[in-house]
C-alpha positions as CSV (number, residue, x, y, z in Angstrom):
1,M,112.4,277.3,29.2
2,A,115.7,275.6,30.1
3,T,118.7,277.7,30.9
4,T,121.6,277.9,28.4
5,Q,123.8,275.8,30.6
6,E,121.1,273.1,30.9
7,I,120.8,273.0,27.1
8,L,124.6,272.8,26.8
9,N,124.7,269.9,29.3
10,E,122.0,268.0,27.4
11,I,123.9,268.5,24.1
12,S,127.2,267.4,25.7
13,K,125.5,264.1,26.8
14,N,124.7,263.4,23.2
15,S,128.3,263.9,21.9
16,I,127.4,267.3,20.4
17,Q,129.4,270.4,21.0
18,C,128.1,274.0,20.8
19,N,130.3,276.5,19.0
20,T,129.9,279.9,17.3
21,P,132.5,280.6,14.6
22,M,133.8,284.1,14.6
23,D,133.0,284.3,10.9
24,K,129.2,283.8,11.3
25,P,126.9,286.7,12.1
26,Q,125.8,286.5,15.7
27,Q,122.2,285.5,16.1
28,D,120.8,285.2,19.6
29,D,118.3,282.5,18.7
30,K,120.8,280.1,17.1
31,F,123.7,278.0,17.9
32,L,126.0,275.7,15.9
33,A,125.6,272.0,16.9
34,I,128.7,270.1,16.0
35,G,128.3,266.3,16.1
36,N,130.8,263.7,16.9
37,D,131.2,263.1,13.2
38,N,132.6,266.6,12.9
39,T,129.8,268.1,10.8
40,G,127.7,271.0,12.0
41,K,124.4,272.6,11.6
42,Y,122.7,275.8,13.0
43,I,119.8,275.1,15.2
44,K,117.2,277.5,16.6
45,Y,116.6,277.4,20.3
46,S,112.8,277.5,19.7
47,N,113.1,274.3,17.6
48,L,115.7,272.7,19.9
49,V,113.9,269.3,20.6
50,E,112.8,268.7,17.0
51,D,116.0,269.9,15.3
52,L,118.4,268.3,17.7
53,A,116.6,264.9,17.4
54,L,116.8,265.2,13.6
55,Y,120.4,266.3,13.7
56,K,121.4,263.3,15.9
57,T,119.9,260.8,13.5
58,Q,121.3,262.2,10.3
59,D,124.0,260.1,8.7
60,K,126.6,262.5,7.4
61,T,129.0,260.1,5.8
62,W,130.1,261.2,2.3
63,A,128.4,258.2,0.8
64,T,125.1,259.3,2.3
65,V,125.6,262.9,1.2
66,L,126.3,261.7,-2.4
67,A,123.2,259.5,-2.3
68,L,121.1,262.5,-1.3
69,I,122.6,264.6,-4.1
70,E,121.7,261.9,-6.7
71,Q,118.2,261.7,-5.2
72,G,117.8,265.5,-5.4
73,K,117.2,265.6,-1.6
74,F,120.5,267.2,-0.5
75,G,118.9,270.6,0.3
76,D,116.1,269.0,2.3
77,V,118.6,267.6,4.7
78,Y,121.4,270.1,4.5
79,P,120.2,273.7,4.0
80,V,122.4,276.7,3.1
81,G,124.8,277.3,6.0
82,T,125.2,273.6,7.1
83,T,128.8,273.0,8.0
84,F,130.8,269.9,7.1
85,Y,134.2,269.4,8.7
86,T,137.1,267.7,6.9
87,P,140.6,266.9,8.2
88,F,143.2,269.4,7.0
89,H,146.9,268.5,7.2
90,Y,149.2,271.5,7.3
91,N,152.6,272.1,8.8
92,N,152.7,268.7,10.4
93,Q,149.4,269.3,12.2
94,T,145.9,268.3,11.5
95,Y,143.0,270.8,11.9
96,Q,139.3,270.5,11.3
97,F,138.5,272.5,8.1
98,P,134.9,273.7,7.9
99,W,133.0,273.9,4.6
100,Q,129.6,275.6,4.5
101,V,126.8,274.8,2.1
102,A,126.9,277.9,-0.1
103,D,124.2,276.6,-2.5
104,T,122.2,273.4,-2.1
105,G,122.0,272.8,-5.8
106,R,123.3,274.6,-8.9
107,E,123.6,273.6,-12.5
108,V,127.2,273.0,-13.3
109,T,129.0,271.8,-16.5
110,Y,131.4,268.9,-16.5
111,P,134.4,268.7,-18.9
112,D,132.4,266.4,-21.2
113,G,129.7,269.1,-21.6
114,S,127.1,267.3,-19.5
115,K,125.1,269.4,-17.0
116,H,124.2,268.4,-13.4
117,V,122.7,270.0,-10.4
118,R,125.3,269.9,-7.5
119,P,125.9,271.6,-4.2
120,I,128.6,274.2,-3.8
121,L,130.6,274.3,-0.6
122,Q,132.6,277.4,0.5
123,A,135.3,277.5,3.1
124,L,134.1,279.0,6.4
125,Y,137.6,280.2,7.3
126,L,140.4,281.6,5.2
127,I,143.1,279.2,4.3
128,P,146.4,279.8,6.1
129,Q,148.5,279.7,2.9
130,Q,149.3,283.1,1.3
131,V,149.8,282.8,-2.4
132,Q,150.4,285.4,-5.2
133,F,147.6,285.8,-7.7
134,S,150.4,286.1,-10.2
135,Q,154.2,286.5,-10.0
136,Y,155.6,289.7,-11.6
137,R,155.7,288.7,-15.3
138,A,158.6,288.7,-17.6
139,F,158.8,291.8,-19.9
140,L,160.5,289.7,-22.7
141,K,160.0,286.1,-23.8
142,C,162.7,284.6,-25.8
143,P,161.4,281.7,-27.9
144,Q,164.7,281.5,-29.9
145,G,166.9,282.6,-26.9
146,L,168.9,285.8,-26.6
147,A,172.7,286.3,-26.9
148,A,174.8,287.9,-24.1
149,G,175.3,291.6,-24.5
150,T,174.0,295.0,-23.6
151,Y,170.3,295.7,-24.3
152,N,168.0,298.7,-24.1
153,I,164.3,298.7,-23.3
154,T,162.0,301.7,-24.0
155,F,159.0,302.3,-21.9
156,G,155.8,303.4,-23.6
157,Q,155.0,306.2,-21.1
158,A,155.9,307.8,-17.8
159,W,154.3,306.3,-14.7
160,G,154.3,307.6,-11.2
161,S,157.9,307.8,-10.1
162,T,160.8,310.1,-10.4
163,L,162.7,307.3,-12.2
164,L,160.1,306.8,-14.9
165,T,159.3,310.3,-16.2
166,A,158.9,311.4,-19.7
167,D,162.6,312.1,-20.1
168,H,163.7,308.8,-18.5
169,L,162.1,306.1,-20.6
170,N,165.2,304.2,-21.8
171,W,167.0,301.8,-19.5
172,N,169.9,299.4,-20.2
173,F,171.1,296.1,-18.8
174,T,174.0,293.8,-19.7
175,L,173.7,290.0,-19.8
176,T,176.9,288.0,-19.3
177,K,175.2,284.8,-20.3
178,A,172.9,283.8,-23.2
179,V,169.2,283.4,-22.5
180,P,168.3,279.8,-23.5
181,S,165.5,279.0,-26.1
182,G,162.2,279.5,-24.4
183,G,163.7,281.5,-21.6
184,R,162.5,284.9,-20.4
185,V,163.8,288.2,-19.0
186,A,162.0,289.8,-16.1
187,G,162.6,292.9,-14.1
188,F,161.5,296.4,-13.1
189,R,159.3,295.2,-10.2
190,N,157.1,298.0,-8.7
191,F,158.9,300.5,-11.0
192,P,156.4,303.4,-10.4
193,D,157.0,303.0,-6.7
194,S,160.8,303.2,-6.9
195,I,161.3,306.8,-5.9
196,T,165.0,307.3,-5.9
197,S,166.8,304.0,-6.4
198,A,166.9,301.5,-9.2
199,D,168.4,298.8,-6.9
200,N,165.1,296.8,-6.8
201,L,164.6,296.9,-10.5
202,K,167.1,294.1,-11.1
203,I,166.9,292.0,-14.3
204,R,166.3,288.3,-13.8
205,V,167.0,285.8,-16.6
206,M,164.7,282.8,-16.2
207,D,165.0,279.3,-17.7
208,A,162.5,277.9,-20.2
209,E,160.2,276.6,-17.4
210,G,160.1,280.0,-15.7
211,K,161.2,278.5,-12.4
212,T,165.0,279.0,-12.2
213,V,166.8,282.3,-12.1
214,L,169.9,281.9,-14.3
215,E,171.4,285.4,-13.9
216,T,170.6,288.6,-12.1
217,V,172.0,292.0,-13.3
218,T,171.4,295.6,-12.6
219,V,169.8,298.3,-14.7
220,T,171.0,301.7,-15.6
221,E,169.5,304.6,-17.4
222,G,170.5,304.8,-21.0
223,T,169.3,305.8,-24.5
224,A,167.7,303.9,-27.3
225,E,171.2,303.8,-28.9
226,S,173.2,302.7,-25.9
227,G,172.5,299.0,-26.5
228,T,170.5,296.7,-28.7
229,N,167.0,298.1,-28.5
230,L,164.4,295.4,-27.7
231,G,161.5,297.7,-28.6
232,T,158.9,299.6,-26.7
233,L,157.1,298.1,-23.7
234,G,153.5,299.3,-23.9
235,Y,151.5,300.4,-20.9
236,T,148.9,297.7,-21.2
237,V,149.1,296.3,-24.8
238,R,151.7,293.7,-25.7
239,N,154.2,294.2,-28.6
240,G,155.6,291.0,-30.2
241,N,157.8,289.3,-27.6
242,L,157.3,292.1,-25.2
243,S,154.5,291.9,-22.5
244,S,153.4,295.1,-21.0
245,M,154.5,297.6,-18.3
246,Q,151.6,296.7,-16.0
247,E,152.3,292.9,-16.2
248,A,156.0,293.4,-15.6
249,F,155.7,295.9,-12.8
250,Y,152.8,294.3,-10.8
251,G,151.8,290.9,-12.2
252,Y,148.9,289.8,-14.4
253,N,145.2,289.8,-13.3
254,E,143.5,287.2,-15.5
255,Y,142.6,284.1,-13.5
256,H,143.1,281.7,-16.4
257,Y,146.9,282.6,-16.1
258,S,146.9,282.8,-12.3
259,A,149.3,280.9,-10.1
260,Y,146.6,280.9,-7.4
261,K,144.3,278.9,-9.7
262,Q,146.9,276.2,-10.1
263,F,147.7,276.1,-6.4
264,L,144.1,275.6,-5.3
265,D,143.3,272.9,-7.8
266,S,146.4,270.8,-7.2
267,T,147.4,267.8,-5.0
268,A,151.1,268.0,-6.1
269,P,153.9,268.7,-3.7
270,K,155.8,272.0,-3.4
271,N,157.8,272.9,-6.6
272,E,155.5,270.7,-8.7
273,W,152.0,272.3,-8.7
274,W,152.8,275.1,-11.1
275,T,153.7,275.3,-14.8
276,A,154.1,278.4,-16.9
277,T,150.9,279.3,-18.9
278,D,152.8,281.3,-21.5
279,G,156.3,282.6,-22.4
280,W,156.1,285.5,-19.9
281,D,154.8,283.6,-16.9
282,C,157.2,283.1,-13.9
283,A,156.9,280.9,-10.9
284,P,155.2,282.3,-7.8
285,D,157.2,282.6,-4.6
286,A,155.0,280.2,-2.8
287,L,155.9,277.3,-5.2
288,A,158.8,276.3,-3.0
289,T,156.9,276.9,0.3
290,Y,153.5,275.1,0.0
291,D,152.2,271.9,-1.3
292,G,149.2,272.1,-3.6
293,F,146.1,273.0,-1.6
294,L,144.1,269.9,-2.2
295,S,147.0,267.8,-0.9
296,C,146.1,269.0,2.5
297,F,142.9,266.9,2.5
298,D,142.3,263.2,2.8
299,E,141.9,261.3,-0.5
300,E,138.3,260.4,0.4
301,F,137.3,264.1,0.4
302,V,139.3,265.0,-2.8
303,S,137.7,262.1,-4.6
304,I,134.2,263.5,-4.3
305,L,135.1,266.9,-5.7
306,K,133.8,267.4,-9.2
307,T,135.7,269.2,-12.0
308,V,133.4,271.8,-13.3
309,Q,133.4,274.7,-15.7
310,V,134.5,278.0,-14.3
311,K,134.1,281.3,-16.2
312,T,136.1,284.4,-15.5
313,A,135.8,287.8,-17.3
314,K,138.9,289.0,-19.1
315,N,140.3,292.5,-18.7
316,T,139.2,294.9,-21.4
317,V,142.5,296.8,-21.9
318,Q,144.4,294.2,-24.0
319,G,142.0,293.9,-26.9
320,S,139.3,291.6,-25.4
321,A,135.6,292.4,-26.0
322,S,133.5,293.7,-23.1
323,N,131.7,290.3,-22.9
324,A,134.9,288.2,-23.2
325,Y,135.7,285.5,-20.6
326,D,138.1,282.6,-20.0
327,T,136.8,279.1,-19.4
328,D,138.6,276.7,-17.0
329,Y,137.7,273.3,-15.6
330,L,138.5,273.1,-11.9
331,R,137.8,271.2,-8.7
332,C,138.7,274.0,-6.3
333,F,138.6,277.7,-7.2
334,L,138.4,281.3,-6.0
335,P,134.9,282.9,-5.8
336,S,134.1,285.8,-8.1
337,L,132.7,289.2,-7.2
338,E,129.2,288.2,-8.2
339,E,129.4,284.8,-6.4
340,M,130.3,286.8,-3.2
341,Y,127.2,289.0,-3.7
342,I,129.4,292.0,-4.5
343,A,128.7,294.2,-7.4
344,P,130.3,292.7,-10.6
345,Q,132.0,294.4,-13.4
346,A,130.6,291.8,-15.8
347,S,127.1,290.8,-14.7
348,G,126.0,287.2,-15.4
349,V,129.4,286.0,-16.6
350,E,131.2,284.7,-13.5
351,G,128.4,282.8,-11.8
352,A,125.2,283.9,-10.0
353,Y,125.5,284.9,-6.3
354,L,125.7,282.2,-3.8
355,P,122.8,282.3,-1.2
356,L,125.2,281.9,1.7
357,N,127.0,285.0,0.7
358,K,123.8,287.0,0.3
359,D,123.0,286.0,3.9
360,Y,126.3,287.2,5.0
361,V,126.1,290.5,3.2
362,G,122.6,291.0,4.6
363,K,121.4,293.4,1.9
364,D,118.7,293.4,-0.9
365,S,121.3,294.3,-3.5
366,P,124.9,293.3,-4.1
367,N,127.5,295.0,-1.9
368,G,129.5,297.9,-3.4
369,W,133.2,298.6,-3.6
370,W,135.7,300.6,-1.6
371,S,135.8,301.7,2.1
372,E,132.4,303.5,2.0
373,N,130.8,300.1,1.3
374,A,132.7,298.0,3.9
375,N,130.5,295.3,5.2
376,T,131.1,293.3,8.4
377,G,129.4,290.3,6.8
378,L,132.4,290.1,4.3
379,I,135.0,290.0,7.1
380,K,136.6,286.5,7.2
381,Y,139.0,284.9,9.6
382,D,142.1,282.8,9.3
383,L,141.6,279.0,10.0
384,I,144.4,278.9,12.5
385,S,145.0,282.3,13.9
386,K,141.3,283.3,13.8
387,Q,142.4,286.8,12.8
388,A,140.6,288.8,10.2
389,N,142.6,289.1,7.1
390,W,142.6,290.0,3.4
391,Y,141.4,287.4,0.9
392,R,141.5,287.1,-2.9
393,L,138.7,286.8,-5.4
394,R,139.2,285.5,-8.9
395,S,137.7,288.5,-10.7
396,C,140.1,290.9,-12.3
397,N,139.7,294.6,-12.3
398,R,138.8,294.8,-16.0
399,N,140.0,298.4,-16.4
400,N,143.7,297.3,-16.3
401,A,146.0,294.3,-16.6
402,Y,147.4,294.1,-13.1
403,Y,144.8,294.6,-10.5
404,A,142.6,291.7,-9.2
405,W,139.8,292.1,-6.7
406,S,140.1,291.2,-3.0
407,V,138.3,291.9,0.3
408,N,140.3,293.5,3.2
409,Y,140.3,292.8,6.9
410,Y,137.4,295.1,7.7
411,G,135.1,294.0,4.8
412,G,136.0,296.6,2.2
413,V,136.2,295.4,-1.4
414,Y,139.3,296.6,-3.3
415,S,141.5,295.7,-6.2
416,S,145.2,295.4,-5.7
417,G,148.4,294.3,-7.5
418,A,148.3,290.7,-8.7
419,W,151.8,290.1,-7.3
420,G,150.5,290.4,-3.7
421,A,150.2,287.2,-1.7
422,H,146.8,286.7,0.1
423,R,144.7,284.1,1.8
424,S,141.4,282.9,0.2
425,L,137.9,281.4,0.7
426,P,137.8,278.7,-1.9
427,L,134.8,277.0,-3.5
428,V,134.3,273.3,-4.3
429,V,131.5,271.3,-5.9
430,I,130.6,267.9,-4.5
């Protein structure tokens, strides 16, 4: 048998590189052949001659790929794990962005209700942008505006800090300016974690778009009678124009309302890819930092992405039934627990597992949660730094209104506050 160096020399003469991504489980009998058209395929050493010859003759232009899809032959040519490379323009540099075939053909639903069998691609590396799943939400929406003056808010229960105990549930703030119609009042970020100081609990008055801070004021402890009482902010359940403590303190965990959802599916520039989903929604920090994710790709690639139905289970603490879900129509979206071959909270709702991810997990049953079930196959690496990092999933932790699921840098599956900004491993349908 030829030596490894002899094989590499032969591959090089045919304009093919050999590379092993950090994110792919190491297999001694395989290498990744990357052609001069920047697409890749794993090839077994034992089948080197046959597979390499086939690989060199394959036409991987998007036109040919689409023709194979229409003929129902995509999977015959491009099995699960095949890698396609697309230019990715970010921070005035261009990188090669690898997409892996996660499923060679799955029935998807278009916005017109028609159903089609299409391949699903999953990013090989984590995107470099870090985006909040959700900004901290406003605790008060003001459809008719709100006059300047001193106001009091009562919290529905104590929660975790010396500042928010059973005998410290009333807090005051004074607005020097009126809130405009459609505006919102946000504040009390991470309140349970504010051990001794209320300095970080500042009140922010937002405009009707939820993008611009009109006024920032401090809070002080008060009584229900020490200002105009706005009502009681419930722990999870909303009350009229009031949202909930969980949403205001840590962000909102339903993907339908997620800033991350809007970021991934947009070609718009910074400051334009997000709009408020309701009267409590506030702009994510990343809105002024990043262009919409799809704007990083050439128009040719974006044009072949299909808008498909994406279902995401709702949390069960705000009145939704156990089988309730939201429906969106998207071109690019976060994977769910179940699609990542991780134990779901709502089985059969958020899409079946993707074969690629079952291969990564390497188990006969879906991977469990928390540190005791950490799996090296779930470790993913940043596109640019090649460092392992956290990444978001679209599934909410259904047992509350503020935790969304994610995977950490050592392959453990956790839920964390929606306000946190993380990378991701997006999906597209071609």
